[in-house]
N, CA, C and O of each residue as an XYZ file, in Angstrom:
256
protein
N     -99.515    133.079     84.124
C     -98.165    132.718     83.606
C     -98.234    131.271     82.852
O     -98.412    130.297     83.583
N     -98.131    131.094     81.696
C     -98.091    129.871     81.087
C     -96.729    129.404     80.599
O     -96.289    130.059     79.654
N     -96.021    128.474     81.015
C     -94.770    128.064     80.523
C     -94.836    126.693     80.118
O     -95.232    125.829     80.899
N     -94.473    126.434     78.937
C     -94.472    125.104     78.199
C     -93.272    124.175     78.934
O     -92.310    124.646     79.540
N     -93.546    122.802     78.745
C     -92.649    121.661     79.229
C     -91.606    121.558     78.471
O     -91.352    122.285     77.510
N     -90.897    120.558     78.913
C     -89.643    120.269     78.204
C     -89.660    119.653     76.758
O     -88.784    119.968     75.952
N     -90.683    118.757     76.430
C     -90.960    118.296     75.176
C     -92.014    119.083     74.463
O     -92.319    118.796     73.305
N     -92.510    119.940     75.032
C     -93.801    120.694     74.593
C     -93.311    121.731     73.383
O     -92.218    122.296     73.356
N     -94.373    121.853     72.384
C     -94.160    122.911     71.397
C     -94.744    124.088     71.831
O     -95.959    123.989     72.004
N     -94.198    125.302     72.087
C     -95.034    126.364     72.560
C     -96.115    126.982     71.629
O     -96.973    127.807     71.944
N     -95.881    126.375     70.344
C     -96.715    126.960     69.379
C     -97.924    126.039     69.084
O     -98.741    126.314     68.205
N     -98.003    124.860     69.912
C     -99.195    123.936     69.826
C    -100.329    124.620     70.281
O    -100.257    125.448     71.189
N    -101.439    124.310     69.675
C    -102.724    124.884     69.873
C    -103.205    124.976     71.310
O    -103.948    125.861     71.733
N    -102.685    123.933     72.042
C    -103.290    123.781     73.446
C    -102.895    124.959     74.091
O    -103.795    125.495     74.739
N    -101.802    125.515     74.097
C    -101.362    126.616     74.848
C    -102.114    127.913     74.508
O    -102.458    128.703     75.387
N    -102.378    128.119     73.093
C    -103.232    129.272     73.009
C    -104.769    129.050     73.551
O    -105.434    129.967     74.033
N    -105.147    127.956     73.429
C    -106.600    127.628     74.029
C    -106.536    127.805     75.494
O    -107.529    128.190     76.111
N    -105.269    127.511     76.157
C    -105.361    127.670     77.593
C    -105.278    129.145     77.807
O    -105.904    129.604     78.762
N    -104.576    129.964     77.030
C    -104.594    131.357     77.340
C    -106.072    131.985     77.188
O    -106.614    132.708     78.024
N    -106.556    131.616     76.093
C    -107.991    131.960     75.703
C    -108.822    131.772     76.882
O    -109.509    132.672     77.364
N    -108.743    130.480     77.380
C    -109.658    130.195     78.536
C    -109.578    130.907     79.805
O    -110.560    131.113     80.519
N    -108.243    131.325     80.102
C    -107.903    132.169     81.237
C    -108.491    133.502     81.083
O    -108.989    134.040     82.072
N    -108.485    134.174     79.783
C    -108.987    135.396     79.500
C    -110.593    135.345     79.450
O    -111.294    136.279     79.840
N    -111.030    134.286     78.987
C    -112.619    134.190     79.335
C    -113.055    134.218     80.717
O    -113.972    134.945     81.100
N    -112.361    133.380     81.516
C    -112.469    133.270     82.807
C    -112.817    134.557     83.593
O    -113.829    134.729     84.273
N    -111.789    135.445     83.380
C    -111.826    136.822     84.166
C    -111.142    137.871     83.404
O    -110.728    137.718     82.255
N    -111.043    138.946     84.098
C    -110.309    140.087     83.668
C    -108.901    139.901     84.249
O    -108.552    140.366     85.334
N    -108.146    139.199     83.452
C    -106.656    138.830     83.906
C    -105.787    139.310     82.868
O    -106.212    139.926     81.891
N    -104.612    139.045     83.060
C    -103.402    139.161     82.084
C    -102.849    137.835     82.085
O    -102.845    137.095     83.068
N    -102.357    137.543     80.892
C    -101.813    136.197     80.675
C    -100.427    136.352     79.844
O    -100.372    137.041     78.826
N     -99.460    135.742     80.301
C     -98.186    135.889     79.912
C     -97.783    134.435     79.507
O     -97.807    133.557     80.369
N     -97.380    134.126     78.103
C     -96.853    132.811     77.652
C     -95.340    132.957     77.529
O     -94.850    133.951     76.993
N     -94.625    131.997     78.012
C     -93.228    132.055     78.072
C     -92.771    131.088     76.983
O     -93.188    129.936     77.103
N     -92.132    131.310     76.137
C     -91.422    130.391     75.062
C     -89.919    130.197     75.375
O     -89.096    131.011     74.957
N     -89.604    129.262     76.013
C     -88.248    128.869     76.394
C     -87.615    127.726     75.690
O     -86.768    126.996     76.203
N     -88.137    127.602     74.329
C     -87.663    126.414     73.664
C     -86.156    126.331     73.337
O     -85.530    125.293     73.120
N     -85.642    127.676     73.337
C     -84.038    127.551     73.107
C     -83.515    126.973     74.315
O     -82.546    126.228     74.172
N     -83.972    127.170     75.518
C     -83.444    126.625     76.708
C     -83.716    125.045     76.899
O     -83.068    124.395     77.719
N     -84.612    124.533     76.172
C     -84.834    122.917     76.272
C     -84.097    122.230     75.098
O     -84.196    121.008     74.994
N     -83.451    122.854     74.312
C     -82.689    122.167     73.348
C     -81.653    121.366     73.792
O     -80.998    121.852     74.714
N     -81.283    120.148     73.348
C     -80.274    119.380     73.875
C     -80.833    118.243     74.754
O     -81.984    117.813     74.690
N     -79.855    117.810     75.587
C     -80.173    116.788     76.621
C     -81.238    117.368     77.704
O     -81.568    118.554     77.684
N     -81.690    116.547     78.541
C     -82.725    116.913     79.421
C     -81.861    117.532     80.637
O     -82.357    118.447     81.294
N     -80.681    117.085     80.917
C     -79.901    117.635     82.078
C     -79.644    119.124     81.812
O     -79.799    119.933     82.727
N     -79.220    119.546     80.477
C     -79.172    120.946     80.204
C     -80.379    121.808     80.240
O     -80.386    123.008     80.514
N     -81.399    121.069     79.934
C     -82.807    121.806     79.969
C     -83.075    121.801     81.441
O     -83.490    122.865     81.901
N     -82.926    120.872     82.201
C     -83.080    120.940     83.696
C     -82.263    122.228     84.310
O     -82.779    123.018     85.099
N     -81.139    122.305     83.910
C     -80.419    123.539     84.337
C     -80.814    124.828     83.771
O     -80.580    125.895     84.339
N     -81.332    124.735     82.801
C     -81.825    126.138     82.048
C     -83.146    126.398     82.787
O     -83.471    127.569     82.987
N     -83.882    125.456     83.180
C     -85.180    125.683     83.809
C     -85.121    126.540     85.080
O     -86.027    127.293     85.438
N     -83.980    126.352     85.715
C     -83.703    127.377     86.927
C     -83.350    128.719     86.431
O     -83.795    129.732     86.971
N     -82.522    128.750     85.366
C     -82.449    130.206     84.745
C     -83.680    130.888     84.293
O     -83.914    132.068     84.554
N     -84.388    130.190     83.674
C     -85.815    130.645     83.096
C     -86.748    131.120     84.312
O     -87.400    132.164     84.287
N     -86.722    130.248     85.336
C     -87.629    130.586     86.611
C     -86.995    131.789     87.119
O     -87.792    132.703     87.330
N     -85.731    132.046     87.383
C     -85.230    133.143     87.805
C     -85.518    134.510     86.957
O     -85.703    135.609     87.478
N     -85.521    134.238     85.547
C     -85.775    135.530     84.811
C     -87.308    135.806     84.858
O     -87.787    136.934     84.736
N     -87.976    134.754     85.031
C     -89.519    135.020     85.199
C     -89.794    135.769     86.481
O     -90.646    136.655     86.525
N     -89.110    135.430     87.466
C     -89.077    136.117     88.786
C     -88.871    137.613     88.708
O     -89.539    138.450     89.316
N     -87.882    137.841     87.900
C     -87.258    139.215     87.724
C     -88.489    139.919     87.025
O     -88.983    140.951     87.481
N     -88.906    139.346     85.989
C     -90.071    139.955     85.075
C     -91.142    140.416     85.890
O     -91.614    141.549     85.796
N     -91.616    139.348     86.871
C     -92.861    139.631     87.600
C     -92.590    140.612     88.692
O     -93.532    141.281     89.117
N     -91.394    140.761     89.187
C     -91.095    141.772     90.218
C     -91.236    143.162     89.468
O     -91.879    144.085     89.966
N     -90.650    143.250     88.342
C     -90.788    144.567     87.717
C     -92.110    144.923     87.129
O     -92.332    146.011     86.598
N     -92.985    143.954     87.248
C     -94.532    144.315     86.784
C     -95.030    145.104     87.946
O     -96.179    145.547     87.944
C-alpha cells in the first residue's frame, strides 16, 4: 500500500517508481492511494481527513 503525503503529488514519478520496485522485488500486489482531494486546504483539515482515509483503507483491506 502506497499512500502519498500531505504536500506530495500522487502523479510524481517517484510513486510509480516505488510501485515498480515493489513489483520487481517479489510476487506482490501494490495499491496506490490517491487522496489529493482530502489534502486540499489547510493542514488541519488534511490531518482530519487522514483519519478518514486511513479508515477507508482499513475497510478496503478487510474486504480483500
